[in-house]
N, C-alpha and C positions, 0 to 999 in steps of 0.2 A: 421496385417490385412490390406487389400487394401481399401482405402477410396472410397466412391461413386464418380461417375463422377460429374464434375462441370465445369462451364465456368470460365475463368481467365482473370482479367484485371489488368494492371499495370499503373496507372495514374502517370503523371509527376508533378502534383500540387494538392494542397488541394481542389481547386475548381473542378478539374476533378474527384477526389475521391468522393466528396460529390455528384456530378451528378450521378456517377455510383451507389452509394448507394441508392440515391433517386429513380433511375429508377428501381432498383431491389427490393426495399422495404424490407420486412422481410426475403426475400430469399437470402440475401447477408451476408457475413462475411468478416471482415477486417483481413488481414494477415500483421503482423508487424515483430516481430522476430520469430514467429512461435512456440514458446515454450509452448503456451497454446492451440492454435488452432490445430496444427498438431496432437497431441495425440487424441483430440476429433474426428478428421476426421478418423484417423486410427481405432479407436475403434467404429466408426459409431455411435457416440453420437451427431454428428452434421451432417446435410444434406443440406448444402447451394447449391443453384443453381449457385451462383456466388461468387468467392473469389476475393476480391479487395486487391491487394498487394501494400501497401503504402511504401515499403522499399526503394524506389528510390526518395522520396520527400525530398529534402535537408532542406527545411524550418522547418521540424519537428525534427531536431536534434540540440543539443547544449544547453549550459547554458549561461544565461546572467542576469545582474542585472537590476532591475527596481525599483529604490529607495530602500525601505526597504524590497523588495521582490526578491526572485530568480525565474526566469522563466526558466523552463526546458522543452525542446521539448519532445513531447510524444514518439518520436522514439529514444531518447537517450538511449543507452544500459546501462545495469546495470554496466558493466565494466567502461564505460565512466563516469557514475554518481559518482561511488565511488572514481575515480581518479581525478575528477575535483576539482581544487583548490578553486573555489567559493563555491562549496558544502561542502568541508571539512572545510572551514573557517566559513561559515555562517549557515550551516544546517548539523552539524556533526552527528546528530542522523540518518539522512537519509543515510549518507555515511556508518556509522557503521552497520546499519541494512542491507544495500545492500550487504555488504561484507559477510553476512551469507546466502545469497540466493543461494541455490543449489550448483553448482560447477563452476569452471572457464569456461567450455565450454558453459554452459547455460548462464552465466553472459555476455559472449561475444556476444551472439545472442539475448537473451531476452531483452525487453525494459521496461522502467518505465511505459510508457503509456499502453502497453499491459498488464502488471501485474495488473494495477489499473482497466482497462476496463473489464478484466476477472472477477473481483469482487469475487475472492475466499477468504472466510474468513480465510482459513488456510494459505494464502499467507502472507509473512512478511510485504510487503510495504503498503498495504491499512491501516493497523493499525497505521503505522508510519506517513503517510500523515494526518490521522485523528488527531493524537496527535499534529502534527505541525499546526493544523488549516489551512490546505492547501485548495486550490481552483483548480478546473479543468475546463479548457476551451474547449468547444465543438464547432465545426463548422458544420453548417447545411444549408439547402437551404435558410433559412431566416437570415443568418448571424451567428455571434458568440454569445455564452452566457456563463456566468461563473457560475459554480455550486459549492457551498461549499462542502467540503469533507463530512461533516455531513449529507448532503442530497444526495450524489452521490451513496452510496451503499444502494440498495433498498431491496434486498433479496439474497438468496443463488445464486451466479453466475448471479445476475441481478443488473445492474446499472441504473442510470437515463438517460443514453444515449438513444435516439430514434434510430430506425433502419436507418434513413437517416443522422445521425450525426457521426462525426469523432472526437475523442479526439485529440487535437492538442497541448495543453500546460498543464503543471502542475505548479502552482504558490504556493510557500511556503514562509511564512514570515521568515526573518532572525532571528535567535535565538542567536545572540551574547550575551554573559553574562549568558546564560543558560548552565547547565550541563546535561548530558544525558547518557543513556545506553539502549541497547536492549538485553533482556534476553529471551532465548527460550529453551524449552525442547523438544528434539526429540530422537527417539530410536537409529538411526544410522545417520552418517554424510550424508549430502545432502537431508535428508528426510524432509517432511513437518513438521512444528511445531505441536506438540500435543497441546501446549499452548505457546504463546509468549507475552511478555510485553515490550512495548516501553515507557520508562520513560524520561520525560523532566522536569527539576527542575530549579527554580530560587530561589536563597538563598538571605537572607538579615538578618542582625543583629544576625548571628549565627544560624538561623533556616530557615525553608522552607517558603518562601513568597508565592509561587505558584507552583503547580505541574499539569502536564498533563500526563495522563496514557492511552495509547492505547492498546487494547487487541486483540490478534490474536487467532482465533479458539475458541472463547467462545460464539458463536451464529451463526446465519445465515448470519450476516454481521460483519465486524470489529466494535468494540465498544469502547467507552470511559468509564473508571471506575470512574464515576462522584462522587460516594460516597467516594471512596478512595481519590480522588483528594481533596475533601472538608476536609476530615479527616487529610490529610497531611499538610494542611495550619497551620503554626505555629509549626510543629514538630521540635524538637531541639535535638534529639538524637536517637540512635538505638531503644530504647524501644518505643518511640513515633511513629517511622516509622513502627515498627512491629504491633502496635495496629491499626494504620491506614490501613495497608495492609490487615487486617482481613475483611475490607469492599470491597475488590476488586471484589468479585464474585457477589455482589448485582446488580440486574437488568440483569444478564446474563442468557442465555439459552443454555448451552453447549450441544453438541450432544453426543450420544452414538454410538461408532463404535468399530472396532477391536483393536484400539489403546488405548482407554480409556473410562471409564464411565463418565457420567456428574459429579458425586460426586468426582471422581479423578481429573477431570479438575478444579473443584472449589477449591480443595486443592492445586493443582499446581499453580493456578493463585494467590493465597494468598502468597505462598512461593516465586514465581518469582517476584511479585510486591515488596515484601520486599527486595529481592536481588537487583533488578534493581534500586530501589531508593537509597539504601545504597551505591551501586557502583557509581551511578551518583553524589551523594553528598560527597562521600569520608568518610561517617560516619562509614562504615563497618570495 
């Protein structure tokens, strides 16, 4: 389908992009890698008067260290994220989950910031950044502000970004010493996850000292399985992990669609949480 007509702007800097967004207000959309916006335009699910193409702003790309934090430019592609040595060394969960996103063609075009700003609860990376206790930096007319991942995802396809703000950075704490695994269930290769589980585990004295569990497609936003996280503390074997994973669906509100019922998703999240934690810890 042919998208509706719109004006097009290609700013050369973050400041130019913010001015364009501020001038257009709610009638503007940001174009990064295009893997989320272009399908919406073709299906006429979005009707922007202005598309602001930020793909030529160099300061939005790349990975750097800032003490105990990795700073990833919002325009960094999935391909570059999963191949970056800093991400692999200090945020392995993000690299592992990014490798499961769609297919190579999408990973070469799609961006980390675009995936997060799209705020699709079925996307793999929002739950991962949530599990990592990440932060997202937005630039607007009044300067920059930092938004914790737990506050960034507001509702289905809605984030805390205002219409005149641009996502510029993703900040994730280094997780050296933690083990991890991303487990997802989908019907065919490259399909959206019916359910996904991002597990991050720190072990001590033969058991689990701390666990963080991010859930994909278990509600209108990505979620943390807080009840399961608490139950996993002190778990020292497969049986204890299995019992803790039974709490993974608590507090979730999975949808019903052609892929699965809420009850099936609740079953899946318990199974996948157990698998993800056992794989991350090597207990399985």
